TITI-727875 format. One record per residue (C-alpha): x, y, z. Coordinates in pm, 1 decimal, m for minus. Example, Ala and Ser with C-alpha at 12.3 -4.5 7.8 and 13.67 -1.06 7.14 Angstrom:
BEGIN
NODE          X          Y          Z
NODE     1230.0     m450.0      780.0
NODE     1367.0     m106.0      714.0
// end
This chain:
BEGIN
NODE          X          Y          Z
NODE     6156.0    m7513.0     2324.8
NODE     6098.6    m7394.1     1970.3
NODE     6448.0    m7244.9     1901.8
NODE     6337.8    m7094.8     1557.0
NODE     6046.7    m6885.7     1727.1
NODE     6273.8    m6763.1     2007.4
NODE     6535.0    m6665.8     1735.3
NODE     6281.3    m6466.1     1538.6
NODE     6164.9    m6306.7     1857.6
NODE     6514.3    m6204.7     1958.9
NODE     6572.6    m6059.8     1609.2
NODE     6258.5    m5844.6     1651.5
NODE     6408.3    m5708.0     1959.4
NODE     6680.5    m5527.2     1770.0
NODE     6493.3    m5213.2     1746.1
NODE     6389.3    m5195.2     2107.2
NODE     6510.9    m4954.7     2358.3
NODE     6830.2    m5058.0     2560.5
NODE     6628.2    m5123.5     2889.4
NODE     6351.2    m5306.7     2715.4
NODE     6606.9    m5497.8     2506.1
NODE     6790.4    m5611.0     2833.0
NODE     6473.1    m5719.0     3019.1
NODE     6358.5    m5918.4     2714.3
NODE     6675.6    m6094.1     2649.1
NODE     6704.9    m6175.7     3020.4
NODE     6347.6    m6324.4     3009.2
NODE     6443.6    m6549.5     2707.7
NODE     6779.5    m6643.5     2880.0
NODE     6578.9    m6774.2     3180.6
NODE     6351.7    m6969.7     2962.5
NODE     6654.5    m7151.5     2835.1
NODE     6756.0    m7210.3     3179.0
NODE     6413.9    m7335.9     3297.3
NODE     6376.7    m7580.4     3009.6
NODE     6730.6    m7707.0     3052.4
NODE     6859.7    m7634.0     2697.3
NODE     7132.6    m7421.2     2552.9
NODE     7070.5    m7152.2     2288.1
NODE     7104.2    m7272.2     1940.2
NODE     7161.7    m6935.5     1767.3
NODE     7503.0    m6791.9     1667.1
NODE     7665.7    m6473.7     1778.9
NODE     7854.4    m6251.8     1530.1
NODE     7922.4    m5942.0     1729.2
NODE     8047.0    m5813.0     2070.4
NODE     7786.6    m5541.8     2074.9
NODE     7642.2    m5538.6     2433.8
NODE     7433.8    m5250.7     2370.3
NODE     7209.5    m5356.2     2070.2
NODE     7283.1    m5719.0     1970.2
NODE     6993.2    m5922.4     2109.0
NODE     7168.2    m6264.5     2043.8
NODE     7482.0    m6159.1     2217.2
NODE     7294.5    m6007.9     2504.8
NODE     7074.3    m6317.7     2559.6
NODE     7370.7    m6542.0     2548.3
NODE     7539.3    m6339.1     2798.2
NODE     7259.8    m6364.9     3017.7
NODE     7217.8    m6735.5     2975.1
NODE     7591.2    m6800.6     3076.7
NODE     7559.6    m6539.9     3364.5
NODE     7280.9    m6752.9     3502.6
NODE     7451.2    m7064.5     3445.3
NODE     7777.3    m6962.3     3618.9
NODE     7595.8    m6782.4     3914.5
NODE     7399.1    m7108.4     3984.2
NODE     7705.2    m7342.5     3935.8
NODE     8031.9    m7143.3     3948.6
NODE     8274.1    m7433.9     3856.5
NODE     8522.3    m7513.9     3613.5
NODE     8289.7    m7767.0     3454.3
NODE     8041.6    m7499.4     3372.7
NODE     8311.7    m7276.6     3241.6
NODE     8422.8    m7563.7     3014.4
NODE     8068.7    m7585.4     2899.4
NODE     8040.6    m7230.0     2815.1
NODE     8395.4    m7246.7     2634.8
NODE     8239.2    m7523.6     2420.8
NODE     7940.2    m7339.1     2333.2
NODE     8140.1    m7023.8     2257.2
NODE     8358.4    m7212.8     2007.8
NODE     8057.6    m7370.7     1833.4
NODE     7829.8    m7055.2     1820.2
NODE     8048.6    m6746.1     1821.8
NODE     8210.8    m6619.1     1497.5
NODE     8588.0    m6674.5     1487.8
NODE     8658.6    m6294.6     1469.4
NODE     8451.9    m6250.0     1797.1
NODE     8592.8    m6541.2     2000.1
NODE     8892.0    m6388.1     2155.4
NODE     8700.4    m6075.2     2294.5
NODE     8410.8    m6267.8     2424.5
NODE     8628.9    m6544.4     2574.7
NODE     8825.9    m6288.7     2776.1
NODE     8504.6    m6069.5     2868.8
NODE     8308.5    m6386.6     2975.3
NODE     8592.3    m6568.7     3164.2
NODE     8707.0    m6277.6     3351.9
NODE     8364.7    m6114.7     3401.9
NODE     8202.6    m6441.3     3525.7
NODE     8511.3    m6484.4     3762.2
NODE     8452.1    m6146.4     3902.3
NODE     8084.4    m6213.3     3998.0
NODE     8153.4    m6560.8     4135.3
NODE     8476.9    m6472.5     4300.3
NODE     8357.5    m6607.8     4646.3
NODE     8358.7    m6962.5     4512.4
NODE     8720.8    m7041.4     4445.6
NODE     8777.0    m7414.5     4386.8
NODE     9034.2    m7608.1     4576.8
NODE     9350.7    m7738.8     4427.2
NODE     9195.0    m8090.0     4421.5
NODE     8903.5    m7979.3     4250.3
NODE     9102.7    m7792.2     3995.3
NODE     9309.7    m8113.4     3943.9
NODE     9001.8    m8329.0     3899.9
NODE     8847.0    m8099.5     3636.5
NODE     9177.4    m8075.6     3453.4
NODE     9189.7    m8437.5     3368.7
NODE     8844.7    m8409.6     3198.6
NODE     8937.3    m8089.3     3024.8
NODE     9251.0    m8229.2     2873.5
NODE     9083.2    m8542.7     2766.9
NODE     8803.2    m8364.5     2592.7
NODE     8976.7    m8047.1     2480.2
NODE     9006.3    m7942.4     2094.6
NODE     9326.9    m7886.5     1920.1
NODE     9335.0    m7511.6     1989.5
NODE     9314.8    m7590.4     2372.8
NODE     9014.4    m7333.8     2392.1
NODE     8847.4    m7504.9     2679.1
NODE     9152.9    m7527.6     2880.5
NODE     9238.7    m7172.8     2818.3
NODE     8880.1    m7037.3     2912.4
NODE     8897.7    m7258.0     3239.2
NODE     9252.9    m7115.2     3318.7
NODE     9140.4    m6751.1     3264.3
NODE     8815.0    m6821.5     3481.6
NODE     9003.9    m6962.0     3771.2
NODE     9277.4    m6712.2     3748.1
NODE     9019.1    m6433.4     3731.0
NODE     8866.2    m6550.5     4058.1
NODE     9222.9    m6534.4     4224.0
NODE     9271.2    m6203.4     4078.5
NODE     8939.2    m6073.1     4205.9
NODE     9031.1    m6199.5     4538.5
NODE     9383.3    m6025.1     4529.4
NODE     9545.1    m6394.8     4587.7
NODE     9866.2    m6275.0     4431.5
NODE    10102.7    m6551.2     4535.6
NODE     9833.1    m6821.1     4455.7
NODE     9765.3    m6662.7     4124.2
NODE    10143.0    m6671.6     4022.6
NODE    10174.2    m7033.9     4151.1
NODE     9864.6    m7133.7     3940.4
NODE     9992.9    m6944.0     3632.8
NODE    10337.1    m7097.1     3655.2
NODE    10283.0    m7457.6     3733.5
NODE     9919.5    m7568.6     3732.1
NODE     9855.8    m7860.5     3496.8
NODE     9536.2    m7682.2     3390.1
NODE     9751.6    m7380.2     3287.3
NODE     9999.6    m7595.2     3092.8
NODE     9720.5    m7753.1     2909.3
NODE     9633.8    m7400.9     2773.7
NODE     9927.3    m7451.5     2545.7
NODE    10034.1    m7150.5     2324.9
NODE     9761.9    m6920.9     2489.4
NODE    10022.0    m6885.9     2763.1
NODE    10211.6    m6645.7     2537.2
NODE     9895.2    m6410.5     2496.2
NODE     9929.2    m6053.6     2633.3
NODE     9631.1    m6125.2     2862.0
NODE     9814.5    m6435.5     3020.1
NODE    10127.7    m6211.6     3043.3
NODE     9907.2    m5921.2     3199.9
NODE     9781.0    m6161.3     3467.4
NODE    10144.7    m6269.7     3551.8
NODE    10237.2    m5888.2     3579.4
NODE     9923.1    m5840.7     3809.8
NODE    10050.5    m6130.5     4023.5
NODE    10401.6    m6001.4     4045.9
NODE    10312.2    m5636.7     4121.6
NODE    10100.1    m5764.5     4427.4
NODE    10341.5    m6016.2     4559.6
NODE    10631.3    m5932.6     4786.4
NODE    10818.0    m6219.5     4655.9
NODE    10918.1    m6047.3     4338.0
NODE    11102.4    m5725.4     4267.4
NODE    10942.2    m5425.3     4095.9
NODE    11173.9    m5469.6     3803.8
NODE    11047.1    m5803.5     3737.1
NODE    10675.1    m5692.6     3766.5
NODE    10751.7    m5393.7     3547.5
NODE    10928.3    m5619.3     3276.0
NODE    10610.8    m5823.5     3239.8
NODE    10399.3    m5538.5     3244.5
NODE    10603.3    m5379.7     2958.7
NODE    10595.9    m5706.2     2771.6
NODE    10216.1    m5723.7     2782.6
NODE    10166.6    m5361.8     2712.0
NODE    10384.5    m5328.2     2412.0
NODE    10244.6    m5659.1     2241.1
NODE    10087.1    m5573.4     1906.2
NODE     9781.4    m5780.8     1976.9
NODE     9724.0    m5638.8     2316.2
NODE     9341.4    m5661.3     2403.6
NODE     9105.5    m5457.9     2608.8
NODE     9104.6    m5721.1     2874.5
NODE     9487.0    m5733.5     2883.3
NODE     9505.5    m5354.1     2909.5
NODE     9268.7    m5356.1     3207.1
NODE     9439.1    m5634.8     3397.0
NODE     9799.7    m5468.5     3344.1
NODE     9654.3    m5130.8     3487.2
NODE     9476.1    m5309.6     3768.7
NODE     9818.1    m5472.9     3863.6
NODE     9987.3    m5135.5     3865.7
NODE     9696.4    m4992.8     4079.6
NODE     9672.0    m5251.3     4358.2
NODE    10033.7    m5368.2     4369.4
NODE    10289.2    m5328.3     4645.6
NODE    10370.1    m4941.5     4669.2
NODE    10687.2    m4843.3     4482.9
NODE    10845.8    m4513.1     4384.1
NODE    10677.2    m4358.7     4077.6
NODE    10369.4    m4600.4     4089.6
NODE    10109.8    m4324.7     4066.7
NODE    10283.0    m4148.0     3768.7
NODE    10316.3    m4474.0     3574.4
NODE     9965.1    m4570.3     3631.3
NODE     9842.1    m4217.9     3539.4
NODE    10033.9    m4202.2     3221.8
NODE     9940.5    m4553.6     3111.0
NODE     9556.3    m4493.6     3203.9
NODE     9567.1    m4185.4     2994.3
NODE     9704.0    m4395.9     2699.8
NODE     9425.7    m4639.8     2758.4
NODE     9168.8    m4370.2     2745.6
NODE     9318.0    m4252.0     2412.6
NODE     9250.8    m4591.4     2275.4
NODE     8905.4    m4655.7     2454.6
NODE     8742.8    m4311.2     2506.6
NODE     8460.2    m4284.7     2756.8
NODE     8551.9    m4610.5     2920.3
NODE     8440.8    m4598.7     3280.0
NODE     8695.6    m4861.4     3397.0
NODE     8999.9    m4675.6     3251.7
NODE     8859.2    m4345.0     3411.9
NODE     8855.5    m4541.7     3730.7
NODE     9223.8    m4650.7     3679.4
NODE     9312.0    m4295.4     3599.9
NODE     9148.3    m4168.8     3910.7
NODE     9361.5    m4417.6     4117.1
NODE     9682.5    m4294.8     3948.2
NODE     9592.3    m3933.0     4009.3
NODE     9509.9    m4010.2     4373.3
NODE     9843.3    m4203.4     4421.5
NODE    10007.5    m3881.6     4278.8
NODE     9816.6    m3656.1     4526.2
NODE     9616.5    m3476.7     4261.6
NODE     9299.7    m3517.4     4447.0
NODE     9095.0    m3262.5     4248.3
NODE     9175.8    m3429.2     3910.6
NODE     9103.1    m3767.3     4071.3
NODE     8772.7    m3662.1     4197.9
NODE     8677.3    m3550.7     3839.9
NODE     8796.3    m3870.4     3694.0
NODE     8600.6    m4101.2     3956.1
NODE     8290.7    m3888.5     3901.1
NODE     8315.2    m3935.6     3511.2
NODE     8361.0    m4314.8     3575.1
NODE     8044.6    m4321.8     3781.8
NODE     7851.8    m4127.7     3511.5
NODE     7969.9    m4353.3     3233.7
NODE     7905.4    m4682.7     3421.5
NODE     7599.8    m4817.9     3221.1
NODE     7291.3    m4883.0     3432.1
NODE     7216.7    m5179.4     3179.7
NODE     7356.0    m5514.6     3190.2
NODE     7425.0    m5772.4     3450.9
NODE     7310.6    m5601.3     3765.4
NODE     7522.8    m5776.2     4008.9
NODE     7834.0    m5668.5     3803.1
NODE     7697.8    m5309.4     3780.8
NODE     7656.3    m5296.6     4154.5
NODE     8000.4    m5441.2     4234.9
NODE     8161.0    m5204.9     4002.9
NODE     7956.8    m4914.2     4139.2
NODE     8048.0    m5018.1     4495.7
NODE     8420.3    m5001.7     4399.1
NODE     8396.8    m4664.7     4240.8
NODE     8203.8    m4508.0     4543.1
NODE     8462.6    m4661.9     4777.5
NODE     8740.3    m4501.9     4567.0
NODE     8555.1    m4176.5     4549.6
NODE     8527.2    m4185.0     4943.0
NODE     8906.7    m4245.7     4969.2
NODE     8977.3    m3960.1     4726.9
NODE     8757.7    m3716.9     4930.8
NODE     8932.6    m3825.1     5245.0
NODE     9267.7    m3777.9     5095.1
NODE     9157.7    m3442.4     4950.8
NODE     9053.1    m3319.5     5293.2
NODE     9370.7    m3448.1     5467.4
NODE     9570.9    m3280.7     5196.7
NODE     9395.5    m2938.7     5263.1
NODE     9422.5    m2978.6     5631.5
NODE     9814.8    m3070.6     5603.2
NODE     9835.3    m2756.1     5367.9
NODE     9652.1    m2537.3     5627.9
NODE     9891.0    m2688.3     5907.6
NODE    10197.1    m2604.4     5702.7
NODE    10080.3    m2258.4     5632.6
NODE    10023.4    m2209.7     6013.6
NODE    10356.4    m2342.6     6093.0
NODE    10523.2    m2133.0     5835.0
NODE    10351.5    m1817.4     5975.7
NODE    10442.5    m1932.1     6318.1
NODE    10806.3    m1956.8     6214.7
NODE    10816.9    m1637.1     6042.5
NODE    10670.0    m1452.0     6351.3
NODE    10919.1    m1616.9     6580.2
NODE    11208.6    m1531.5     6331.2
NODE    11070.4    m1177.0     6315.8
NODE    11058.4    m1138.5     6705.2
NODE    11415.7    m1295.6     6719.3
NODE    11546.7    m1027.1     6474.2
NODE    11384.8     m763.0     6667.3
NODE    11531.4     m883.2     7000.1
NODE    11877.5     m944.5     6845.3
NODE    11874.8     m591.9     6689.6
NODE    11764.8     m433.4     6999.5
NODE    12053.8     m615.5     7194.9
NODE    12290.7     m486.8     6931.3
NODE    12166.3     m141.6     6937.6
NODE    12200.0     m151.1     7312.1
NODE    12562.2     m280.2     7303.8
NODE    12647.9        7.8     7048.9
NODE    12469.7      277.7     7276.0
NODE    12632.6      131.1     7584.0
NODE    12980.6      123.6     7410.3
NODE    12952.5      481.7     7284.9
NODE    12828.9      598.8     7611.2
NODE    13130.2      422.0     7792.9
NODE    13364.7      579.5     7541.5
NODE    13214.8      935.1     7615.4
NODE    13231.0      877.8     7987.3
NODE    13582.1      742.4     7965.5
NODE    13693.8     1038.6     7744.2
NODE    13541.1     1281.4     7971.4
NODE    13700.9     1139.9     8285.4
NODE    14025.3     1098.8     8114.0
NODE    14034.6     1432.2     7966.0
NODE    13948.2     1605.2     8297.2
NODE    14230.1     1422.7     8479.2
NODE    14465.6     1531.5     8217.1
NODE    14340.9     1879.9     8211.7
NODE    14374.8     1913.9     8592.1
NODE    14731.6     1778.3     8570.3
NODE    14951.2     2082.1     8623.7
NODE    15270.0     1893.5     8565.4
NODE    15223.0     1891.5     8196.1
NODE    15238.8     2173.5     7942.7
NODE    14917.6     2278.5     7756.4
NODE    15041.6     2143.0     7423.3
NODE    15120.2     1790.7     7580.1
NODE    14782.8     1791.7     7753.5
NODE    14582.8     1865.6     7425.1
NODE    14795.5     1608.5     7247.6
NODE    14718.0     1344.7     7514.1
NODE    14347.6     1434.9     7508.8
NODE    14345.7     1400.3     7117.0
NODE    14506.0     1067.8     7130.2
NODE    14249.2      947.6     7417.5
NODE    13966.7     1068.8     7202.9
NODE    14104.0      901.3     6882.5
NODE    14139.9      568.0     7080.2
NODE    13809.9      593.6     7229.9
NODE    13640.5      673.3     6900.7
NODE    13820.0      388.5     6730.9
NODE    13691.9      160.9     6996.1
NODE    13336.8      288.4     6946.8
NODE    13363.9      234.8     6574.1
NODE    13490.2     m119.3     6615.4
NODE    13193.4     m207.4     6837.3
NODE    12943.2      m48.0     6601.8
NODE    13102.1     m218.0     6293.1
NODE    13121.3     m545.5     6459.0
NODE    12765.8     m527.5     6552.4
NODE    12669.3     m443.9     6198.6
NODE    12869.1     m739.4     6049.6
NODE    12707.5     m976.2     6295.4
NODE    12361.5     m852.5     6220.8
NODE    12425.7     m876.0     5837.0
NODE    12556.7    m1231.2     5864.9
NODE    12275.8    m1358.2     6076.3
NODE    12027.0    m1204.8     5824.3
NODE    12201.0    m1382.2     5537.3
NODE    12193.3    m1709.5     5705.2
NODE    11808.2    m1670.9     5778.2
NODE    11757.3    m1581.2     5410.1
NODE    11942.2    m1890.5     5288.3
// end
């Protein structure tokens, strides 16, 4: 392959439309693969939309990793990255490639023995910055993360010789975010421990885009805890303030809103994520992300339907309860009124019978009979008033208890 000719052809692609640029860069990447040589050009940006050199390099290593998804291929990629990528772009590209390639090759997790065998070669041939060991660590950890192997990921990050070989890179915000992801998903750790790792990664001054995404991902898929949805929603909104129009962070926001029960807002966010998801780029990665987003959208729609159904059920129950309470009040008031009427009627009958007996009693003087009749009437009137007053007090107390 004439590398100079290819590089000139790539340079000429800079003015092409995004879809044509994507297809042509992929075509040149396949030529490198077919001829068994690595690209010799340098990459000086992380512009996935218009830099033909970066796009072609990304396609090339995508094809290499898809064909042979091993730590050895990851190490070769890390070596190429160190030699051909500008220092200012290495961190972003290293994180993007290691985690991105892990995501699309997550069905090929290597065994502990394979990792151990590869580690010996990596350690023996690594540079002073441990860049190859760190890239391989991120790649293997990314596979475990993509498969939600929380305990395995934690064990790998804590004690694997490959991880230890990464040296000072174990203090980076991304590495800590991966630890937080493992802790959130494992039932072996407390929520407080997971959140302490999350806060440590989130508040780091040099927190990268990848560290932000991994930290939010851990919040989203971890073991449920009180306030999880509110925490995810708030931090996803903060991430969007830093990275506007980012489809992944809209997806994270939709998850947080869904956990909070804000289904309409979650539906709007996931639709925004689907709209912002670029149709260019590595097709496999695009389809995997689109599948995740559509699955989340379906869950949001189902949750929204269930929430509306539950609200309608609650409304019907409340209406039924109010109807029953109204009927009970009517029955209770009717009974009280009946008691009052019966009491008054009984008092009238008693007064009539009693006064008649007294009036017909010829042994008493008229004045005495009038006095006795008056006392009898007053007593029966007091009895009727007590019955009516007691009924009123009972009805008022019952009404007050129902209102409380």
